[in-house]
N, C-alpha and C positions, 0 to 999 in steps of 0.2 A: 666306582663312585659310592661314597658312604651314604647311609640312609639320611643323615642330616643334610648333606649336599643335595640329594634328590628332593627332599622335602622343601628346601629353600628354593630350588629351581622351579618346582611345581607351584610354589606360592607366588613367585615372581611372574611366572607365565599366566597364572590365573588372574593376578592383579592387572597385568597388561591386557589380557583378554577382556576383563570386566571394564577397564577404562576405555578400551576401543569400542566396545558395544555401547557403553554409555554415551560416548562422543557421537557415535553413529545415530543413536536414538534421539539425542537432543537436536542434532542437525536435521534429521529427517522430520522430526516434529516441528521444528521452526519453519522449514520449507513448506510443509503441508499446511501449517497454520497460515503462513503468508499466502499460499495459494488459495486457501479457502476464503480469506478475507478479500483477496483480489477478485475472486469469482463473485462473491456476494456484492462487492462494490460495482462490478461490471453489470450485474443484474439490476442494481438500483438505478443506474444511469438511463437505460431505456425507459424505466418506469417514470423518471422525472419528465422526460420529453412527452410521454403519453399523458402524464398528469397535467403538464403545462398546456397542451392542446385541449384537453378535456375540461380543465377548470378555469383556464384564463381566457377562453374564447378568443384565441389568436385570430386576427383578421388575415385575409390573404395579403394585404399590404404589409402587416407586421411580419408575417411569415417570410415574405420576400426580403424585408430588411434584416431579419434575424438569421436567415440562411447562411450568408457569408461569415457571420460571427460564429455560428455553430460549426461550420466547416473548419475554420481556423483553430477554434478551441479544440475540436476533436483531434486535429493533426498534432498540435502541440502537446495535448494530454497524452496521446499515444506515445510520443517521443519520451516524455517524462516518465510514463509508466514503464517503459523499457529500461530507463535509467534506474528506477526503483528496483526492478527485478534483478538487474545486474549488481546493484549495490547489496541486495539481499543475498545473492549468491556469494559475493565477496565476504560478507559478514559470516555466512555459514562456513566458509573455508577458514576464516580467521578464528572461529570458535574452536576449530580442531586443535589449535595451539594449546588450548587448555589454560592459558594465562590471561586472566581478566584485565591485566594492565598492559598487554602486548600492544605495541604501536599499530600493528596491522588491524587489530580489533577496534581500536579507537578511531582509526582512519575510516574503516568500513562503516562504523556507526555514524560518524559525521557525514559521510557521503550519502548514506541512506536518509538521515534526518534532513539534509539539505534538499534532496530530491523530493521528499514528501512535502516539505515546506513550500517548494516551488509549485507543486501541484495545487496545494491549498491556495496560494496567492493567485495562480492562474484561474482557479475556479471563482474566487472572489472578484477578480477583475472582469471575468466573463459575466458574472451576475450583474455587476454594476453597468457593464456595457449593454446588456440586454434591457436593463431597467429603463434606459433612455427611450426605448421604443414602446413601452407599455403605458397604458392609461393608469391613473392613480389607483383605481380599484384592483387592477391586475397586479400592480406593484405591491399593494398591501397583501394580496393573497400569496404572491411569490415570497415576500419577506416572512410571512407566517410559515410557509412550507420550509423555507431555509432554516428558520429558527428551530422549528420542530425536528428537522433532520439532524441538526447539530446537537440537540439536547437529548435525542433518543438514544437509549442504551444499544450498543452494538450487538 
């Protein structure tokens, strides 16, 4: 094999290796980033319930009325979170194609966005369902907390 052919082969192999490492790094980074945001989000939810009981002075009657709503919300939220995780994994696999216009990439993005939107809708529906059982002062505090949570930098 000539020196030129060896040089060409080495260049191609180095390019393939670099592309593979880059794809692996981007995928790994995206999965870890998603994992961290998911963990941070999970940490926030118990804080909300503690905040709610501490700052809204939930009565035993309100607690009894809210408990079934909370249980149903958590069940559906867990299901949607699993969908988000699966869609994130599909997106990570689609990224490996290296083609930003690939149909699999677009489908994975749409699936992920749809699941995330459904979690947001579920959360808002849950908020408004809870609001029915709160006194006006409690509702005002909950509205303020919700507003501040949505406007806070991640």
